[in-house]
C-alpha positions in Angstrom: 63.2 -160.7 141.3 60.9 -163.8 141.1 58.2 -164.5 143.7 60.2 -164.0 146.9 61.7 -160.8 145.6 58.3 -159.6 144.4 56.9 -160.3 147.9 59.8 -158.4 149.5 59.1 -155.4 147.3 55.6 -155.1 148.7 55.5 -152.3 151.3 54.7 -153.0 155.0 51.3 -151.3 154.8 50.3 -154.0 152.3 51.6 -157.0 154.3 48.4 -159.0 153.5 49.3 -158.8 149.8 52.7 -160.3 150.6 51.1 -163.1 152.5 48.5 -163.7 149.8 51.1 -163.8 147.0 52.8 -166.6 148.9 49.6 -168.5 149.4 47.9 -168.1 146.0 51.1 -168.9 144.0 53.4 -170.7 146.4 50.8 -173.0 147.9 48.4 -173.4 145.0 46.8 -176.8 144.4 46.5 -176.0 140.7 48.5 -178.2 138.4 51.7 -176.5 137.2 50.3 -175.6 133.7 47.1 -174.1 135.1 49.0 -172.2 137.8 51.7 -170.7 135.7 49.4 -170.0 132.7 47.0 -168.2 135.1 50.0 -166.3 136.6 51.3 -165.2 133.2 48.0 -164.3 131.7 47.1 -162.3 134.8 50.5 -160.6 135.0 49.9 -159.4 131.5 46.4 -158.3 132.3 47.5 -156.3 135.3 49.4 -154.0 133.0 52.0 -153.7 135.7 55.5 -153.7 134.3 56.9 -154.7 137.7 54.6 -157.7 138.1 55.1 -158.9 134.5 58.9 -158.4 134.5 59.3 -160.5 137.7 56.8 -163.3 137.1 57.1 -163.9 133.3 60.5 -165.6 133.5 59.3 -168.0 136.2 56.1 -168.7 134.2 58.1 -169.3 131.1 60.3 -171.8 132.9 57.3 -173.7 134.2 55.3 -173.8 130.9 55.8 -175.6 127.7 56.3 -173.3 124.7 52.7 -174.0 123.6 51.2 -173.2 127.0 53.4 -170.1 127.3 52.0 -168.8 123.9 48.4 -169.8 124.8 48.6 -168.0 128.2 49.7 -164.8 126.3 47.0 -165.4 123.8 44.3 -165.7 126.5 45.5 -162.3 127.9 45.4 -160.8 124.4 42.0 -162.1 123.3 40.3 -161.3 126.6 41.7 -157.7 126.5 39.6 -157.3 123.4 36.6 -159.4 124.4 36.3 -158.0 127.9 35.9 -154.5 126.5 33.5 -155.5 123.8 31.2 -157.7 125.9 31.4 -155.5 129.0 30.3 -152.6 126.8 27.6 -154.5 125.1 26.3 -155.6 128.5 26.5 -152.1 130.0 24.6 -150.4 127.2 20.9 -149.9 128.0 19.9 -150.9 124.5 19.6 -154.7 124.4 19.6 -154.8 120.6 23.4 -154.7 120.7 23.2 -158.3 122.0 21.5 -159.3 118.7 24.3 -157.9 116.5 27.1 -160.1 115.2 30.3 -159.2 117.0 32.4 -159.6 113.8 35.6 -159.9 115.7 38.1 -162.7 115.1 38.4 -165.0 118.1 39.8 -168.2 116.5 42.3 -168.8 119.4 39.4 -169.6 121.7 38.4 -172.5 119.5 42.0 -173.7 119.0 44.2 -172.4 121.8 47.0 -175.0 121.4 46.5 -176.3 124.9 43.7 -178.1 126.8 40.5 -176.1 126.4 40.0 -176.2 130.2 43.3 -174.5 130.8 42.6 -171.8 128.3 39.1 -171.2 129.7 40.6 -170.9 133.2 43.1 -168.3 132.1 40.4 -166.4 130.2 38.2 -166.4 133.3 41.1 -165.0 135.4 41.9 -162.3 132.9 38.1 -161.4 132.7 38.1 -161.0 136.5 40.9 -158.4 136.3 39.2 -156.7 133.4 35.8 -156.7 135.1 33.6 -158.3 132.5 30.7 -160.1 134.1 29.4 -161.5 130.8 32.8 -163.1 130.1 33.2 -164.3 133.7 29.8 -166.1 133.5 30.5 -167.5 130.1 33.9 -169.0 131.0 32.7 -170.2 134.4 29.8 -172.1 132.7 32.2 -173.7 130.2 34.5 -174.8 133.1 31.7 -176.1 135.3 30.3 -178.1 132.3 33.8 -179.6 131.8 33.7 -180.8 135.4 36.0 -178.1 136.9 35.3 -177.5 140.6 34.3 -174.2 142.1 37.5 -174.4 144.2 39.7 -174.6 141.1 37.8 -171.7 139.5 38.2 -169.7 142.7 41.9 -170.4 142.8 42.2 -168.7 139.4 40.3 -165.6 140.3 42.2 -165.4 143.7 45.4 -165.3 141.7 43.9 -162.5 139.5 42.8 -160.5 142.5 46.2 -160.7 144.3 48.3 -160.0 141.2 46.1 -157.0 140.3 46.5 -155.6 143.9 50.2 -156.3 143.9 50.6 -154.5 140.6 48.6 -151.5 141.6 50.5 -151.2 144.9 54.0 -151.7 143.4 53.3 -149.4 140.5 52.0 -146.7 142.8 55.1 -147.0 145.0 57.3 -146.6 142.0 55.5 -143.4 141.0 55.7 -142.1 144.5 59.4 -142.9 144.7 60.0 -141.2 141.4 58.2 -138.1 142.6 60.1 -137.9 145.9 
């Protein structure tokens, strides 16, 4: 299906999503590795089989094997971290913040690609998973590395649009199956 086919699968009532898919992916100013790593990690994070099935082959074709693996690793590690840190943040007992996490997160220190790219992908996945603590942490690392707010915004725009596309297409699939 790829991007054009994915856009054509979006129903008319969600025309804005169709247009946004074209702009956030098709007209992105992000370098190819940052763009397609963000797309892949977010496609995984949406948990939408349709979005992942259609965008993964394009991402794989546009990423080095190392970047492809790192983007998947960003989705995997943030799936864990976003639950852990979001929960720690939401609990009213601040003492949980003083406890050692005790969870392995080695890939964050050695992702196999430029640290900035991995941080950008981690931020985008954190946007989908709704972890404010992780969003703040990754945004601060990116800003300290000289990444512009516009670049960071591009990543979370991709996250927002892919999440919405996945929710819409998956709902349409269920509705069609129930018809």
